[in-house]
Each structure stands twice: as C-alpha cells, then as structure tokens.
C-alpha positions in Angstrom: 177.1 83.3 -66.9 178.2 81.7 -69.9 181.9 81.5 -70.8 183.9 80.5 -73.5 187.5 80.1 -73.1 189.8 79.6 -75.6 193.1 77.8 -74.5 195.7 75.4 -75.6 197.5 74.7 -72.2 196.3 72.4 -70.3 197.4 73.9 -67.0 197.0 77.4 -67.6 193.2 76.4 -68.8 192.5 74.4 -65.4 193.7 77.0 -63.5 191.7 79.7 -65.3 188.3 76.6 -64.6 189.3 76.4 -60.6 189.2 79.9 -60.4 185.9 81.0 -62.1 184.3 77.9 -60.5 185.4 78.7 -57.0 183.9 82.5 -57.5 181.2 82.5 -59.7 178.1 80.6 -60.7 178.9 80.2 -64.6 178.9 77.3 -67.4 181.9 77.0 -68.9 183.1 75.4 -72.3 186.8 75.3 -73.4 188.7 75.0 -76.8 192.1 74.7 -76.9 192.6 75.6 -80.7 192.0 78.2 -83.2 189.3 76.3 -85.0 187.5 74.4 -82.6 187.3 77.9 -80.5 186.3 80.1 -83.8 183.5 77.4 -84.9 182.2 77.4 -80.8 182.3 81.5 -80.8 180.3 81.7 -84.1 177.5 79.3 -82.7 176.8 81.3 -79.9 175.5 81.0 -76.7 178.3 82.7 -74.5 178.2 85.7 -72.7 181.9 86.3 -72.3 184.8 85.5 -73.6 188.4 84.7 -72.6 190.6 84.5 -75.2 194.7 83.0 -75.3 196.9 84.8 -77.5 198.7 81.9 -79.3 197.0 78.7 -80.1 197.8 75.6 -82.5 195.0 75.7 -85.6 193.7 72.4 -84.6 193.3 70.8 -81.3 196.2 68.7 -80.2 196.4 64.8 -79.4 198.3 62.0 -78.9 199.3 61.4 -82.5 199.1 65.1 -84.0 200.8 67.9 -83.3 198.1 70.6 -84.2 198.8 71.8 -87.0 200.6 75.7 -88.0 200.8 77.6 -84.3 199.3 80.9 -84.6 201.1 83.2 -82.4 198.5 85.6 -82.5 195.5 83.3 -82.7 193.4 85.0 -80.2 193.6 88.6 -81.6 192.8 86.6 -85.7 189.4 85.0 -83.8 188.4 88.3 -82.3 189.0 90.3 -85.8 186.8 87.6 -87.6 184.4 87.4 -85.4 184.0 91.2 -85.3 183.6 91.0 -88.9 181.1 88.9 -89.0 179.3 90.4 -86.3 179.5 87.7 -83.5 181.6 89.1 -81.6 181.0 88.8 -77.4 182.4 90.6 -74.7 186.2 89.2 -73.9 189.0 89.3 -72.5 193.2 88.1 -73.9 194.6 86.1 -70.9 198.3 86.4 -72.0 201.6 84.6 -70.1 203.6 86.4 -72.8 204.4 89.7 -72.8 206.1 89.5 -76.1 205.4 88.0 -79.5 207.3 87.4 -82.7 205.7 87.7 -85.8 207.8 87.3 -89.1 210.6 88.4 -87.4 208.7 91.2 -85.6 208.3 91.7 -82.0 205.2 92.9 -80.6 204.5 93.8 -77.6 201.2 92.9 -75.2 201.0 97.1 -75.2 200.8 96.9 -79.0 198.1 94.0 -78.9 196.4 95.8 -77.0 196.1 98.9 -78.7 195.1 96.8 -81.6 192.5 94.8 -80.1 191.0 98.0 -79.3 189.9 98.6 -82.8 187.8 95.9 -82.9 185.2 97.7 -80.6 183.8 98.1 -77.5 183.2 94.5 -76.8 187.2 94.4 -76.2 187.6 94.1 -72.2 191.1 94.2 -72.1 194.8 91.8 -71.8 195.9 90.2 -68.7 198.7 88.8 -67.7 198.5 85.6 -66.6 201.1 84.1 -63.9 200.8 81.2 -62.1 202.8 82.1 -59.2 200.6 85.5 -59.0 197.2 85.9 -58.1 197.0 89.4 -59.6 195.6 87.9 -63.3 192.6 86.4 -61.0 192.0 90.0 -59.1 192.0 91.7 -62.8 189.3 89.1 -64.2 187.4 89.3 -61.4 187.1 92.7 -61.8 186.0 92.7 -65.6 183.5 89.5 -65.2 181.6 91.4 -62.2 181.2 94.8 -64.3 180.0 92.0 -67.2 177.6 90.5 -64.7 176.1 93.8 -63.7 175.5 94.8 -67.4 173.5 91.4 -67.7 
C-alpha cells in the first residue's frame, strides 16, 4: 500500500510513520503543507491518504512560517480532489475537537458530516492523542478494510 500523509506537525507525523512502519508493509510519502500535499495527491500513485485538518499553505522552513494558515486545509484538499476526480480513499487524523473559522466554531462532528458530502472515499475522522493508542486502533481498522479491498 502506498500512503500519502499530509501533516505539518513533525512529532505527530513521526508517530504516524512509526506506527504504520511497525504494522504495515507500506510505502509512505509525506507533505507538510496544503500546496505540497495537494500537488502530491494530484500527481497520484497513492492508495490511501491521511489528512491533517489544519496546516499552513506552504512548507515551513527556518526562514518562512508557511504563509496563510488554513484551519480547514484538509477539508479543502479533499473537496478540491473530489472536484477534479482525483480523490482516493482517505481519513482525517486531527488532534482538535473544534476549529475556529471566521469567528465561528466548527466541531469535528460537523466537519465529519461535511466531508461525507465528498462521497464514499471518505473513511472517517479520527482524533489523535499522542498519549493514547485509540487513534492507532481506529486507523488500523480502516487501513485493514482498505487492504482487503485491494
């Protein structure tokens, strides 16, 4: 399985990669921003995608902060890929229960409902907690189902 991970937090990304490496014979590619993630996803070649919800527009470097922060960047990527018929099976893996957008608060449940509108390739939203392994159980359940479908 070839997995694209779009995650800007290096600690979280490392935990995801370590978990996947220990459990699956998967090839992983990573992106740390909206633009890089979208570009990689459009280029294709992936069987599954793990999306963070919030991310910078551009990759962060020692001299740049990543441009405009996209609170719902993962949602934007999924919608964009669906519009151009390039969406693959994906899951959202986020550490936040609520997101503030234009002075409105959106819950992870509301985002889950919204993402269901992109179609059946959306596999769900998982809450990430570095101190707990529930996210690993939830992610492996989804990936195991994907592997059976291949």
